[in-house]
Structures are given as structure tokens and as C-alpha cells.
C-alpha positions in Angstrom: 0.0 0.0 0.0 1.7 3.2 -1.1 -0.6 6.1 0.0 -4.1 6.6 1.5 -7.1 6.7 -0.7 -7.8 10.4 -1.4 -10.7 12.3 0.3 -11.3 9.6 2.9 -11.9 9.5 6.6 -11.7 6.5 8.9 -13.8 6.2 12.0 -12.8 3.8 14.7 -15.7 2.9 17.0 -14.5 2.6 20.6 -17.5 3.6 22.6 -18.8 0.3 23.8 -19.4 -0.5 27.5 -17.5 -3.7 27.2 -20.0 -5.3 29.5 -19.0 -8.8 28.5 -15.3 -8.2 28.8 -15.4 -6.0 31.9 -12.9 -3.5 30.7 -12.5 -1.3 27.6 -11.6 -3.7 24.9 -9.9 -1.2 22.6 -7.4 -0.5 25.3 -6.8 -4.2 26.1 -3.3 -5.3 25.2 -2.7 -7.5 22.2 0.9 -8.3 21.2 2.1 -5.7 23.6 0.0 -2.8 22.5 -3.6 -1.6 22.7 -6.0 -3.3 20.3 -7.0 0.1 18.9 -3.4 1.0 18.1 -3.2 -1.8 15.5 -6.4 -0.6 13.9 -5.1 3.1 14.0 -1.9 2.2 12.2 -3.7 0.3 9.4 -6.3 3.0 9.0 -3.6 5.7 8.8 -2.1 3.8 5.9 -5.5 3.6 4.1 -7.3 6.9 4.7 -6.5 10.6 4.9 -7.8 11.2 8.4 -8.6 8.9 11.4 -11.2 9.8 14.0 -12.1 7.8 17.1 -15.7 7.7 18.3 -15.6 7.1 22.1 -16.9 8.4 25.3 -13.7 7.3 27.0 -11.2 10.2 27.4 -8.3 7.7 27.5 -8.4 7.4 23.7 -7.0 11.0 23.5 -3.6 9.5 24.2 -3.3 8.4 20.6 -3.2 12.0 19.3 -6.3 11.7 17.1 -9.6 13.6 17.2 -12.0 11.8 19.6 -15.7 12.5 19.3 -18.4 11.4 21.8 -21.5 9.4 20.8 -24.4 11.7 20.0 -26.9 9.1 21.0 -25.7 6.9 23.9 -26.6 3.4 25.0 -27.6 2.0 21.6 -24.4 0.1 20.9 -22.4 0.4 17.7 -25.4 2.0 15.9 -24.8 5.1 18.0 -21.2 5.2 17.0 -22.1 4.8 13.3 -24.7 7.6 13.7 -22.1 9.9 15.4 -19.6 9.2 12.5 -22.3 9.9 9.9 -23.0 13.3 11.5 -19.3 14.1 11.5 -18.5 13.1 7.9 -17.0 15.7 5.6 -15.2 13.5 3.0 -16.4 11.6 0.0 -15.7 8.1 1.3 -15.7 7.1 5.0 -14.6 3.8 6.5 -16.0 2.6 9.8 -14.4 -0.1 11.8 -14.6 -1.5 15.3 -11.6 -0.9 17.7 -11.3 -4.7 18.4 -10.3 -6.0 15.0 -6.5 -6.4 15.3 -6.2 -8.3 12.0 -7.5 -5.4 9.9 -5.1 -4.6 7.1 -4.8 -1.4 5.1 -5.1 -3.2 1.8 -8.6 -4.5 2.8 -9.7 -1.0 3.8 -8.4 0.5 0.6 -10.1 -2.3 -1.4 -13.4 -1.6 0.2 -13.1 2.1 -0.4 -12.1 1.7 -4.0 -14.9 -0.7 -4.8 -17.8 1.0 -3.0 -18.8 3.0 -6.1 -21.7 5.3 -5.2 -23.3 3.0 -2.7 -24.7 4.4 0.5 -23.2 1.5 2.5 -20.7 -1.1 1.4 -19.8 -4.0 3.7 -18.5 -7.5 3.4 -20.5 -10.6 3.7 -19.1 -13.9 5.0 -21.0 -17.1 5.6 -24.2 -15.2 4.7 -23.7 -12.7 7.5 -23.0 -9.0 6.9 -20.2 -7.2 8.8 -21.4 -3.7 9.5 -18.4 -2.8 11.6 -16.0 -3.0 8.6 -17.6 -0.9 5.9 -17.8 2.2 3.8 -20.6 4.6 4.7 -21.8 7.7 2.9 -23.3 10.7 4.6 -26.3 10.2 2.4 -27.6 7.4 4.6 -27.7 9.7 7.7 -31.4 10.6 7.4 -32.4 6.9 7.2 -30.1 6.0 10.1 -31.7 8.8 12.2 -35.2 7.6 11.3 -34.3 4.1 12.5 -33.0 5.5 15.8 -36.0 7.9 16.2 -38.5 5.0 15.5 -36.7 3.0 18.2 -35.7 0.3 15.7 -32.1 0.3 16.9 -31.4 -0.6 20.5 -28.3 -1.2 22.5 
């Protein structure tokens, strides 16, 4: 991978309660560094700008912009909604903080092959992976309607 895909922003969702794990999973060590750090490094190779969506002030230690969830307690949907409100670039990649095997080439591939779709995400074993995808700001009104209609819950 030579350089980031132009006009792109990457959003790392790190706002979860980590109720099953008992501690912030993005800050959990993996191979000697925080899980989120591996994701940050790969995102920085693939996109122009990286932003962390989190309510935890400890993510500021990575020197990136950190934005808080606009709607809290609805899980990753709230993080995606927050990212959608913040978007200012043509293409935007959203990923969870706990994916240490993410590679820049996969992110770039998704960005380059998303065409003009509102949302592009991979499917594996007939299951979609919404926390590794390309999102366009154009889907913000529909996302907001789902939240307002209480269709998305944490």
C-alpha cells in the first residue's frame, strides 16, 4: 500500500461499554499494544484522516480527534450515527476498535470498490459485517429515522 485513498476519513468505534469483557476492549493489550493502536496504524495507511468515536477520554492518548457518541446506549449503531454526523469527506470507512487483524489493503479495497453506494460492507457465511464498511453521509437521514423510531437498540 503506497498512500491513502484520497478524500477519505476512517472512524474507529471505541465507545462500547465492554459489558461482557469487563474493561475497555480497545485499550486491552494485544501483542504488547492496545488493540485500537493496531487498527489506527492500518487506518492511517489507508485513509487521509482517522477519528475515534468514544466516550472514554483515554483514547485521546493516541493523538487523534476523539468525538463522543451523539446518542448513547444504543451500541455500535450510536457510534455509526455519530460518525455519519461528523462526515465531511467523499468516502468514509467505519471499523470497530477490536479488529486487530485489519489490514490497510482490505480497507483500501473496500473504499475503491464501494462505487456510489450508501453503505458497502463485506458478507461472510451469509452474514454482513457492518463494523467493517464504507458509509456515505447520504444514509444519515435513514439511520436517524431508525433511531427515532426505536428500531435500533443497544
